[in-house]
N, C-alpha and C positions, 0 to 999 in steps of 0.2 A: 483890323483883321477881317478877312472874308469869312463868312459863316455859311456852313452847309447844314441844314436841318432836314434830315431825311423824312421826318414825319410830315413836313410841309410839301413834299413833292407830290403833285397831283397826277400820279401815274398809277394806273390800275396794276395791282400785284399779280392777279391771275386773269387769264383769258382762256377761252376754249382752244384746245389744240386743233389747228386747222385739219380738215379732212385731207388725207394724203394717200397717194399710191406708194406703197413701200417697195419701191424699185429704183435701181440706179438709172438715171436718165442720161448720164454721160458715157461716152466711149472712153476707153483707156487713153490717157491717164485720167482717172476720176478721183484720185485721192490727193487733196491739198494742192493740186496744180491745175486749177482752172485756167482757161486760155489767157486771161488777163495777167495772172501771176507768172505763167510760162513766158509770156512776152517780156515781162519785167526782168526775169532772170536772164533771158537772152540779151536784153539791152544792157544789163550790168556787165555781162561777159564782153560784149562788144566795146563798151566804154572802158574796160579794164578798171572797174571800180575797186576801191579798197577792199570791199567784201569779196568780190570775185578773186582778186589777186591773192588774198589770204587763203581762200579755199584752194585755189590752184596751187599755191606754194606748198600746202600741206599734202594734198592728194597726189599731185604730179611728182612731188618730192619723195614720195614713199613713206610719209609719216604713218605711224600706226594709229589708225582711227578707232576710237572706242566703239563706234557704231558703223562698221565698215559697209554693211549693206545700204544703210541710209546715206552715208557720205558719197560712196561711189555711184549709187543710183542717181543722186541729186546732181552730181558732176556730169553724168551722162545726159540727164534731162536738160541741163542748161547748155551743154556744149555739143552733144551728139557724138562724143568721143567713145567709140565702141570698145576700146581697150578697157576703159574704166567701167563701162556698162557691163562688160563681160565679167570683170572682177566682182561686181555686185551680184550678178547671177550666180557665179561660182560660190560666193559666200552663202547665198540663200540655198543652194543645192547641197551645201555641206552640213555639218552637224549642228549649226546654229539653230536655236529654237525660239528666237524672239519673234513672236507672231506679228508684231507691228512692222518690224523691218522686213520680214518676208513678204508681207502684203504690199509694202511700198515698192520693193524690188519687182515683184510680179506685175504690179500696175504700171510702174514707170518704164520698165525695160521690155515691154511686150515685143517691140520690133526685133529684139535680139534672141527671143526664145525659140528654140526648135520645138518640134512636136513632143519630143521626149522631155525636154526641159519643162515645158508647160505641164505635162502630165505629172511629173515629179513634184513641181511646186504646188499644183492643185492638191495633190495628195497631202503635202505637208500642211497646207492651209486648212484642209478638211480635218486633219488630225489635230492641229492646233486649236481649231474651234471646238472640237469634241472634248478636248482636255481642259480648255479654259473654263474656269468657274469662279464665281464670286461676284460681288456687287461693287468692288472697288472701282473708282473712276478709270484708272489705267486699264484694268481688265476689260471693262465695258468698251472703252475706246478701242482696244485691240480687237475685240470681237466685231465691232462695227467696221473697222478698216478691213479686216479679213473677209467679212461677208460682202462688202461692196467690191473688193477686188475679185471675188469669185462670181459676181453677177455675170450671167451669160455662160458661165462654165459649170455651174452647179445649180440646178433648177430650184428656184424658190428660196434660196438661202438668205438673200438680202431681205426678202419680205418677212421671213420668220424673225431674224435678228432685229431689224429696224422696228418692227411692230412691238416686239418685246421691250426694246429700249425706250422707244418714244412714248409708249402708252403705259407701261408698268414701271420700269426702272425710274424714269424721269419723275413720275408722280411720287414715287416712294422716296427717292433721293433728294428731290428739289422742292416740289410743291408742298408736300406734307410737312417737312421741317419748317419751311418759311411761314406756313400758316400758323405754326405754334411758336414762332419766334426763335427758331434755331437756325444756325448758319449751315447751309447744305454742303459747302466745300471748304476744306482747309486751303490755305494759300499754296501749299505744295501740290495740290491737285489741279491747280489752274491750267497748267500746260496741257495735261491729258484732256481736260474738259474742252479747251479751245480746239484741239485737233478733232475731237468728237463733233463739236458744233460746226466746224468748217466742213467736215466730210458730209454731215447730214444736210446742211443747207445747200452745198454744191450739187448734191444728187437728188434732193427732193424738193428744193425751194422752200423748205420749212425752217424758219428761224425759231428754235426752241426758246430763245431768250424772251420772246414776246409773252410767254406764259408766266414769266416772273420778271416783269419789266422793271419794277423799282429796284430789285436787287442788282440786275445787270446794268442799269443806268448808273448806279453809284460804284460799281466794281472798279472802274479805272482809278477813281480817287482813292478808294480803299487800298488798291494795289500799290499805288505810289507811296502812300503814308505808312504802309505796313513794312517798309524797309528802314533799317537803321540809318540815321543821318550820315554817319561817317563811312566813306567808301573803303573797300579793302584793296590795297595796292599789290596785286599779284604780279608775277614776272611778265605775263603776256598782255595784261590790261587791268584796269581797275574794275572792281565789281561793286554793285550795290547789293548789300547782303539782306535777304529777307529774314523774317523772324526766326530765331533759333531757340531751342528749348533751354539752353544754358550758355553761359559765357565760355568761350573757347575758340579754337580755330574754326572758321566758317566752312560750311559744306559748299565748295565751289561748284559742284554739279547742281546743287540746289539753286545756287545763284544764277547759273546758266539757264536752267529751266524757268526760273522766275522772270528773267529778262525775255526769254523766248515767248513766254506766256503774254507778256506785255506787247511784244511785237505782233504776235498773232491776234491779240485783241484789237489793235489798231487796224490790222489787215481785214478784220471782220466788219468794221464800221468806221469809215474814214470821215464821215460828215459831222458827227456829233461834237459838241464843244468839249465834252469830257475826253473824247478820244484825241482831240487836237492838243489838249493839255498833256495827255499821256505821250503823244508823239514828241512834244517839246521836251519832255523828261528823258526821252529815249535817244534823241539824235546827237547828243554830245559824243564826239569821237573817242573821248577817253574811256568810254564804256564799251566800245565796239569789241565784240568777242573774237579773239584771235587764236584760241586754244583748239586742240584737236576735238575737244568736246563741243565747244561753243560755235566754231566757225560755220559748220553746216547749218545750224539753226539761224545764225545771223544772216547768212546768205539767203536762206529760204524765205524768211519773213520780213526782213527790213525793207522799207520803202523810203529811200532818201529824198524822193521827189515829193513826198507828202509833207505839206507845211505843218508846222506845230506852233502852239501858243506857249509862251513862257509859263512854266509851272510855278514861278514865283507869285503869280496872281491867283493860284489855287488856294482853297481853304487850307489852313494848317491845323484845323480841327475836323475830325470825322466822328460824328456821333449818330448812332442808329439805336434809338430807344427800344425798338421792337426786339432786337437781338441783344441789346446791352453792350454793343461794341463801342469803344471810345479810343481814339488815337489823337494825341495832342503833340504837336511839334512846336518848340518855342520860336523857331524861325527856319528859313530855308537854307541857311549855310551849313557846312559840313560839321560844325561844332555845336549844333543844336542839341538841346535836351529833348528827350522823347519819352512819352508815356504810352503804354499799350495795354488795353484790356479787351480780350475777345477769346471766345472758345476755350475757356479754362486757363488762358495765359494772362499773367499780370506782371508786367515788366517796366523797368525804368532804364533808359540808356543815358548815361552822363559821363563825360570825360573819357569816352572810349570803353566804358565798363558796362556790362549788362547786369542788372540787379533784379533778382526774382523777388517781387514784392509780396509773394505769398510766404516766403521764408524770412524776408527782411522787410517788414511793412514800413511805410513812411512814418516818420515821427514828427513831421512838421509840414506846414503848408508848402506846396510847390508852386511857385509863381512862374508862369511861362507866358511872357507878354501880358496881354490883358485877360489871360485865363489863369484861374487859381484852382488847384486840386487840394482839397482838404479832406484828410482821412477822418472817418467818424471816430476813430479811437482817440483823437485829440479832444473830443468833447463837441457837443452840439450847440454850444453858446460861443459866439465870437464877435469881435468888432471888425468892421470893415471901413476903409477909407479909400475911395476910388478917385483917380484923376480922370480916367476915361471910362466909357462903358465897359463893364467887366462881366465875365462868365465865371461862376463858381460851380465846381463839381464836387459834391460831397460823396466820397467813396466809402464802400464797406457797409452800407445800410442793407436792410432786408429787401430782397428783390420784389418788385411789384407790390409794394406796401405804401400806404398813405401816411403822410407826415404833415403836421401843422407847422406853418412858418410864421413867426412873428418878427417883424422888422420895426424898429422905432419909428413912431409917427405914421405907421401904416396899419391897415386892418389885418386881422388874422386871415390867412389863406391856407388852403390845403393843396398839396401836390402829391403825385405818386412817383415812386422810384421806377426806374426802368428794369428790364429783365436782368441786368447786371448789378442791381443794387446801387445805381447812381442817381443822385438827386441833382437836377440842373437848376441853378438859380441865376438870374440875370439882374444886374444892378446898373443904374444910369451913372453917367459921369458926375463927378463932384458930389458923391454920396458918402456921408459919414453917419454910421448907425451901428446899433447892436443888433445881432441876429440870434434868434433862439429857434431851435428845431426840436420838436417832440413827436413821437409816434402818435398818430391819430387815435383818439379814444373811441371814435365812432366805428362801429362794425357794420359789415354788409348785412 
């Protein structure tokens, strides 16, 4: 088994935010469509790729798109088709109030805007900015996109919003939680986060990920492992389903945005090995999104020319002691057993069923390859007999507490549980012994 120990990664967690001029350095289009991505989309259209053909089929065929401003503006950006560009503009001028979509239409469809159109959309963006409030990632993303779209049309707006987001919100939302061992973003926030990061880097040359390098270095692996092993076979395509609160029908829009986040992650950084593994996980055609919800995101972000590495060589364990997150997958096939502990969720997925381990705790050891999960409620004395090197995780202990470990024929040692109350033990191959765990009697 390949092992990933986050604590051993010699990457600084925090760095000083680079000095930056809080201004949009790009002309329109400046949101999510830098020149390189624009050329890729045009190339996909010229090649009549699967992704372009699917988007073309839906948009030209008159399908009702859930995000019409986004879909028609993207179609126009890739094709120059003024009819669909005009449809995007008409949608934005109408009663729709989605600040993100209005910003994208205003930015991507500039050549089609009359002076009157421009004035009306500027007024809608200003009003949307004035009304938008809250520190949720999606709200902040929307404000950044709107402010950047308005750059040059409303004096100083991008300076005000970018400074507030990059200096205040980022420190409060990301750096402060990470410093105390909390996870800053839930998986369902990843797509909005990636749009925000792309927009800021494209326009300011600042990569905010560098201020929390360890977290973002491991995010691709966490993202892969945070999906259930079994795909969901919908009519339009198969979906990898991200963590759900409970067993039931999956939220397919959530699955769309989760895949879109992974695609946008790869588009952000194509060189790192972690991203190449993520690309290898993404490029299977069975998961290519064909729905009216997913096709625009698939076309915008996917890069079929980017090589990927087989994710079967990835770790099937993700453990971050600082945050107490643990994901274990027994193997990489679709019928794998899967354990998840992070951000208040504790789940087991086995034989197609999600089990909430907070309501139905484990009653026995769970053996997953050479990894063994042992719940503390089974008792802290047990016998082990290993054939190969093994990892034991004792779950349900006190968080960040010290425990004494006695193993037959070995000296007493003391270890500390992580933030999630997990105690990690490693044993060599061909080891047969009794193990006793007791809470340390020594106090600080």
